[in-house]
N, C-alpha and C positions, 0 to 999 in steps of 0.2 A: 115445488118439487113434487114429482109424481111419486105416489106411494100406493102400494096395493097392486093387484093383478087385473082389476077391471078397467076397461076402457069404454069410451062412448063411440057408437057408430050411428050415423044419420041414415035414415031410410034411403036406399039406393046409392049410398056413398061409397067411394073407393078408398077413403082414408079413415083412420081411427084417431081418436083424440084422448089425451090424458085428462084426468080431472084436475084442471089447472086454470085459474082465472086469467092467466096471461094469454091464453088462446081465446080468440073471439068466439069460436064455435062452442068451446067448452063453457065459456062464460054464459053464452045464450042458453045452453042446455041447463046449466045449474040455476039460471033465473027462471026457467020454464018457458022461454019464448021459442025454443026449438025442441022438437021431439027427437029422442034418440033411444037406442037400445044399449044396455050394458052387456058386454060379453068379456071373456078373458082375452088378454093380449095374445095368448097362444092361438086361440080360436080365430081372432082377427087375422093373424098371420097365415093360418091355414086357409082362410078364405081368400087370400091374396091381397088383403088390404095393406096399405102402408101408413106409417105414422105421418100425420100432417106436418107441414113445413114449420109452422109456428111451435108446435109441441116438440118437434125434434130439436129446434134451435134452443128452446128453454131447457130441455133435458141435457143437451150438451154443455150449456152454460153451468147448469147445476153440477154436473160431473167435474168440470174444471175447478169449481169452488171447493169441492170436497177433497181432502187428502186421499190419494190412492183411489179416487172414484172411478177412473177409467179402468184401472187394473181390476177392481172388484167387479165391474160390469162385464168385463171380458171373461173372467173366471166363473161368473154366475151361469154362463151358458153351458159349462161343462159339467 
């Protein structure tokens, strides 16, 4: 499950990644085999980056497993 506000961005990448070993990119970054920069998720969105498909899928699964997870995520934006 993603926690915190920082995300990974690969050099020249168009996607951002949560710190989660279920994502192959994040796993490689955490192992040190890929270089990435950490920025806030808000900054990534301002730059026009989108959440990677694998991270999005894991995040949505995590929300479904938590009671009221979707409701919390919606109201967090306001």
